[in-house]
C-alpha positions in Angstrom: 16.1 6.8 -1.8 19.7 6.0 -1.0 20.6 9.7 -0.5 17.8 10.5 1.9 18.6 11.0 5.6 14.9 11.0 6.6 13.3 7.9 8.0 11.5 5.7 5.5 8.8 3.2 5.9 8.3 0.6 3.2 4.8 -0.8 2.9 4.8 -3.7 0.5 1.9 -5.8 -0.9 2.7 -9.5 -0.6 0.6 -10.1 -3.7 2.4 -7.5 -5.8 2.6 -9.0 -9.3 5.5 -6.9 -10.4 7.8 -6.5 -7.4 8.4 -9.5 -5.1 8.5 -8.7 -1.4 12.0 -10.0 -1.3 13.0 -6.8 -3.1 11.6 -4.8 -0.2 13.6 -7.0 2.2 16.8 -6.1 0.2 16.0 -2.4 0.4 15.3 -2.7 4.2 18.6 -4.5 4.7 20.7 -2.2 2.5 19.4 1.3 3.1 20.0 2.8 6.6 17.1 5.3 6.1 14.6 2.5 5.9 13.5 2.1 9.5 10.6 -0.3 8.9 9.4 -2.8 6.3 5.8 -3.9 6.5 4.3 -6.6 4.2 0.6 -6.6 3.7 -0.9 -10.0 3.0 -3.3 -10.2 0.1 -2.4 -6.7 -1.1 -0.9 -6.0 -4.6 1.2 -3.2 -6.1 -0.8 -0.2 -4.8 -1.5 -0.8 -1.1 -2.7 2.7 -0.6 -5.5 2.2 -3.1 -6.2 -1.5 -2.5 -6.2 -1.4 1.3 -6.4 2.1 2.8 -7.9 0.6 5.9 -4.5 -1.1 6.5 -2.2 1.6 5.1 -3.7 4.7 6.7 -3.1 3.6 10.3 0.4 2.6 9.5 1.1 6.0 8.0 -0.5 7.8 10.9 1.7 5.8 13.4 4.8 6.4 11.3 4.2 10.2 11.1 3.5 10.3 14.8 6.8 8.6 15.5 9.1 10.2 12.9 7.3 13.2 11.5 8.5 16.7 11.8 7.6 18.5 15.0 7.0 21.7 13.1 6.0 22.2 9.5 8.5 23.8 7.1 7.8 27.5 6.5 5.5 28.2 3.5 7.5 28.3 0.2 10.5 26.5 1.6 11.7 23.5 -0.4 11.8 20.3 1.5 13.6 17.1 0.7 12.5 15.8 -2.6 12.0 19.2 -4.1 8.3 19.7 -3.0 7.2 23.0 -1.6 5.8 23.0 1.9 
């Protein structure tokens, strides 16, 4: 994640049994690409599975604010190696 130049949103479950939210705070403070850090009360390690009603609106808002204005052409590799 340190090499990315794309904006990153960290969504962190406060009840994560493996990674304390303080780790997310450290990433937010140390990585310039992390533009927001959101903690989710009562949510564990997999917020997208445990609380989609909280996560989905956050993702929609983030994509609206930071998403690409135009999709990459088909077959063009995008950051992370995935194909668009």
